Every structure is written in structure tokens, then in C-alpha cells.
C-alpha positions in Angstrom: 65.4 18.5 15.0 65.0 17.9 11.3 63.1 14.8 10.3 63.8 12.2 7.7 61.6 9.5 6.2 61.7 5.7 6.3 58.8 4.3 4.3 55.6 5.7 5.9 57.4 6.9 9.1 59.3 10.1 9.9 62.2 9.7 12.2 65.1 11.7 13.7 68.0 12.3 11.2 70.4 10.5 13.5 69.5 7.0 14.8 70.9 4.9 17.6 72.8 1.7 16.9 72.3 -0.8 19.7 75.1 -3.3 18.9 77.8 -2.0 21.2 75.6 -2.5 24.3 75.2 -6.2 23.6 78.4 -7.6 22.1 82.0 -8.0 23.4 83.0 -5.2 25.7 79.5 -4.3 26.5 78.7 -2.1 29.5 76.6 -3.2 32.5 72.9 -3.2 32.0 72.3 0.0 34.0 74.6 2.0 31.7 73.1 0.4 28.7 69.6 1.4 29.7 70.8 4.9 30.6 72.4 5.2 27.1 69.1 4.2 25.4 67.2 6.7 27.6 69.7 9.4 26.7 69.0 8.7 23.0 65.3 9.1 23.6 65.8 12.2 25.7 67.8 13.7 22.8 65.0 13.1 20.4 66.2 9.9 18.7 63.2 8.0 17.1 65.1 5.4 15.1 66.7 2.5 17.0 68.7 -0.1 15.2 69.0 -3.7 16.5 69.2 -7.3 15.4 68.7 -10.7 16.9 72.4 -11.4 16.3 73.5 -8.6 18.5 74.6 -10.7 21.5 77.8 -12.0 22.9 77.3 -15.5 24.2 75.6 -18.7 23.0 72.1 -19.0 24.3 71.4 -15.2 24.4 70.1 -14.6 20.9 68.1 -11.4 20.9 69.9 -9.9 23.9 69.9 -6.4 22.2 66.2 -6.7 21.3 65.3 -7.6 24.8 67.4 -4.8 26.2 65.9 -2.2 24.0 62.3 -3.4 24.7 63.0 -3.1 28.5 64.5 0.3 28.1 61.5 1.5 26.2 59.1 0.1 28.8 61.0 1.8 31.6 61.3 5.2 29.9 59.2 7.9 31.5 58.3 9.7 28.3 56.3 8.9 25.2 57.8 6.3 22.9 54.9 6.0 20.5 56.9 7.6 17.6 60.0 5.4 18.0 60.7 3.1 15.1 62.5 -0.1 16.0 64.5 -1.6 13.1 65.7 -5.1 13.6 67.3 -7.7 11.3 67.5 -11.4 10.8 69.6 -13.8 8.8 72.9 -13.3 10.6 73.8 -15.5 13.6 76.5 -15.6 16.3 77.3 -19.1 17.6 78.9 -17.5 20.8 82.6 -18.0 19.9 82.9 -14.5 18.4 82.2 -15.6 14.8 79.3 -14.6 12.6 77.4 -17.1 10.4 74.6 -16.8 7.9 71.2 -18.4 7.4 69.0 -16.9 4.7 66.6 -19.9 4.4 63.0 -18.7 4.1 61.7 -20.9 6.8 64.4 -19.7 9.2 63.8 -16.0 8.4 60.1 -16.4 9.1 60.8 -18.1 12.4 63.4 -15.5 13.3 61.1 -12.5 12.6 58.3 -13.9 14.7 60.8 -14.5 17.6 62.1 -10.9 17.2 58.5 -9.5 17.4 57.9 -11.5 20.6 61.1 -10.2 22.2 60.3 -6.6 21.2 56.7 -7.0 22.5 55.1 -5.8 19.3 52.3 -7.2 17.1 54.2 -6.2 14.0 57.9 -5.2 13.7 58.2 -1.6 12.5 61.1 -2.3 10.1 62.6 -5.7 9.4 65.7 -6.0 7.3 67.4 -9.1 5.8 70.7 -8.8 7.6 73.2 -10.2 5.0 72.9 -12.3 1.8 73.6 -16.0 2.3 75.6 -17.4 -0.6 74.0 -20.8 -0.1 70.5 -19.5 -0.6 69.2 -17.7 -3.7 68.7 -14.1 -2.8 65.2 -14.1 -4.3 64.2 -16.9 -1.9 65.4 -14.9 1.1 63.6 -11.7 0.0 60.6 -13.8 -0.8 60.3 -14.7 2.8 60.5 -11.0 3.8 57.7 -10.3 1.3 55.6 -13.0 2.9 56.2 -11.5 6.4 55.1 -8.2 5.0 52.0 -9.6 3.4 51.2 -11.5 6.6 51.5 -8.4 8.8 54.3 -9.8 10.9 56.4 -6.8 9.8 55.1 -3.3 8.9 58.0 -2.4 6.6 60.8 -4.2 4.8 64.5 -3.4 4.2 67.8 -5.1 3.4 71.3 -4.8 4.6 74.8 -5.3 3.1 73.3 -5.1 -0.4 74.6 -4.2 -3.8 72.8 -2.0 -6.3 71.6 -5.1 -8.2 70.3 -6.6 -5.0 68.5 -3.3 -4.1 66.7 -3.5 -7.5 66.0 -7.2 -7.1 64.6 -6.9 -3.6 62.5 -3.9 -4.6 61.0 -5.8 -7.5 60.3 -8.9 -5.3 58.7 -6.7 -2.7 56.5 -5.1 -5.2 58.1 -1.6 -4.8 57.8 -1.8 -1.0 61.5 -1.7 -0.2 62.0 1.2 2.3 65.5 0.9 3.6 69.1 -0.2 2.8 71.5 -0.5 5.7 75.1 -0.7 4.4 78.5 0.1 5.9 79.5 3.7 5.1 81.9 6.1 6.8 84.9 8.4 6.1 87.0 5.3 6.0 84.6 3.1 4.1 83.0 4.7 1.0 82.6 1.8 -1.3 78.8 1.9 -0.7 78.5 5.4 -2.3 76.9 3.9 -5.4 74.3 2.2 -3.2 73.7 5.4 -1.3 73.2 7.4 -4.6 70.9 4.7 -5.9 68.8 4.8 -2.8 68.6 8.6 -3.2 67.4 8.2 -6.8 64.7 5.7 -5.6 63.7 7.6 -2.4 64.7 4.7 -0.3 66.2 5.4 3.2 70.0 4.7 3.4 71.1 3.8 6.9 75.0 3.8 7.2 76.2 1.3 9.8 79.5 2.0 11.5 79.2 5.6 10.2 82.1 6.6 12.4 84.3 3.7 11.3 83.3 1.1 13.8 83.5 0.6 17.6 87.3 0.5 17.8 87.9 3.4 15.4 85.2 5.9 16.1 87.3 7.7 18.7 90.1 8.3 16.2 88.1 9.8 13.3 90.0 13.1 13.6 93.4 11.4 13.8 92.7 9.1 10.8 91.0 11.7 8.7 92.6 15.1 9.3 90.2 16.9 7.0 87.4 16.1 9.4 89.5 17.3 12.4 90.2 20.6 10.5 86.5 21.2 9.9 85.7 20.2 13.4 88.2 22.7 14.8 86.6 25.5 12.6 83.2 24.7 14.1 84.3 24.0 17.6 82.8 20.5 17.6 84.0 16.9 17.6 85.2 15.3 14.3 82.5 12.6 14.9 79.8 15.3 14.6 81.4 16.5 11.3 81.5 12.9 9.9 77.8 12.5 10.7 76.9 15.9 9.3 78.8 15.2 6.1 76.9 11.9 5.7 73.6 13.7 6.3 74.5 16.2 3.6 75.2 13.6 1.0 71.5 12.9 0.4 68.2 13.5 2.2 67.6 9.8 2.4 70.7 9.2 4.6 70.1 8.4 8.3 73.3 7.4 10.1 72.9 5.0 13.0 76.1 5.4 15.1 76.4 2.9 17.9 77.0 4.0 21.5 77.5 2.6 24.9 77.6 5.8 26.9 75.1 8.6 27.1 77.7 11.2 26.2 78.4 9.6 22.9 74.7 9.7 21.9 74.4 13.3 22.9 77.4 14.3 20.8 76.2 12.3 17.8 72.7 13.9 17.8 74.1 17.4 17.7 75.4 16.6 14.2 71.9 17.3 12.9 72.3 20.9 13.9 75.4 21.5 11.9 75.5 23.3 8.5 78.6 22.7 6.5 79.7 24.9 3.7 80.0 23.7 0.1 83.8 24.0 0.3 83.9 22.0 3.5 81.7 19.3 2.0 83.8 19.1 -1.1 87.0 18.8 1.1 85.5 16.0 3.2 84.2 14.2 0.2 87.6 14.1 -1.4 89.5 13.4 1.8 91.1 10.0 2.1 
């Protein structure tokens, strides 16, 4: 499998998004663990999580705990697996999402995440989403402090604009290694951020790269150009969507979520696909 770069680490070109195995509609723990193990078996070495990936009040960090247990119970070597987690987003337990970008909170949250993951330093820690009630520079300043203190090994941001990418990179002293934004065939408004990351050599991690949990199964129906190319290659339209994203820039590392081993196995095969220039052009111009 090809490799891509996040800061000082090389990882698989397709990551694993852990959110679906911890929020509403999540599978039982046995299937969740089996899904993570299937990702590892398939060569996935980037796992995306967040302390806010949970369903009920009182279970903050459910996904981090689950991933840590899955890694401990895996029979193979996990030394090259990069765990990327996030802080600054919260779920009160009623289905809503709230924000807390206060520096003191982010520092506390990062240390709690490290404890749940069972690591001395978090491989990649990303500020989850800007908090309009807190100056962005203050939130990123906390991430810088965590980096300087060795609580985290690498720093990233999520749900960021081009201006915020530049601001964060400046505050971090040029040490910004990743940007995690929504991007998919249905949601392309982060293309400017993707291109900016490519110019800077910063990893761009599309979240919901297949359109989200409820829409991923219908990629081919909603975007017929992707189904057409999929039929020509004899693969799923989901694979075509991920292969298209990979082809947009060498910094792109999609992190599709999954709650079944078969979904992970299908996604990973996208890295083996080579799309022609005409196909890529058709997909890029498809609505």
C-alpha cells in the first residue's frame, strides 16, 4: 500500500474514522472491536477519534477507550499506528454538540485523552472546531503549549478556513501538520483549504469523505458520475470517491468512518485504484 505523510510520520493513504462505532446507532462492542481489527489487518495505520465521539452523558472519551482496548487486544504489531484525536467539541448527551475552546479546558481535555489512550504523548492532537466565544489565537496557543510540554507529539486543526490554517501555523511556529475538514463528492467547499494544504505540505484529512454515515451507501445514486466510473472498474462507487480524493493532492488522506469490517476492507482498496485523467476530470466536475 502507498504511504502518505503526517508531519514526521508515514501512514496508510486511507485512514479509519472511529465516530460511527461510538455515537447513535453504534454496533455492539464485539463488532466495533472486529471493525478496528479489520482496519489494522488491512494495513490502516491512521485512526481518527475524538473525546466527543460518544452517545450518552457521562461517557466522554468512549471512542478513545474503545480504540485503545482494540489496539491492546490486537494480535499484531501496532507500533506504527498513529492515533489522531481531537478536543474542543462536546456532547452533553442529548444529541447536540457544543463548543469549548478555552485554553484551560483544552489542556485538561488533552491530558485526559492521553490517559484514555494509554500514551505518554498523543501522536496527533487537533483542535476540533473554532469556538466563537474564544479568540482563535488563544485556543491554538493552548495547542502550542501542549506541543511544547510534550503532552502531544504533533498538532493539527479541524473545521478550519484558509486564514485559520495560516494563523494556526504561525502560532505553532510552522509546526501545523494536519487539517481535518469535511470534504466529499457532495461537500466540496473545502477545496480551497485542501489546495492550500497541498501548497504548504500539510496533511489534509477529509472527514465524512463519502458524504456522512447516512449518505455513504448512496454515493452512486446521488452522484451518477461516480457510479459510472465504478461500473467501468468493477468496484464500488465508494472506492471511486476515495480514489478521486486521493488523486486531488498527495497530502490528502481520507478517513472514512466504518462500523462493519466489510466497509473498512472496501475503503482500503481505493488506494489500489488508478483513475484516468478523463475520469478524474469527470468526477471533479460532477455535481
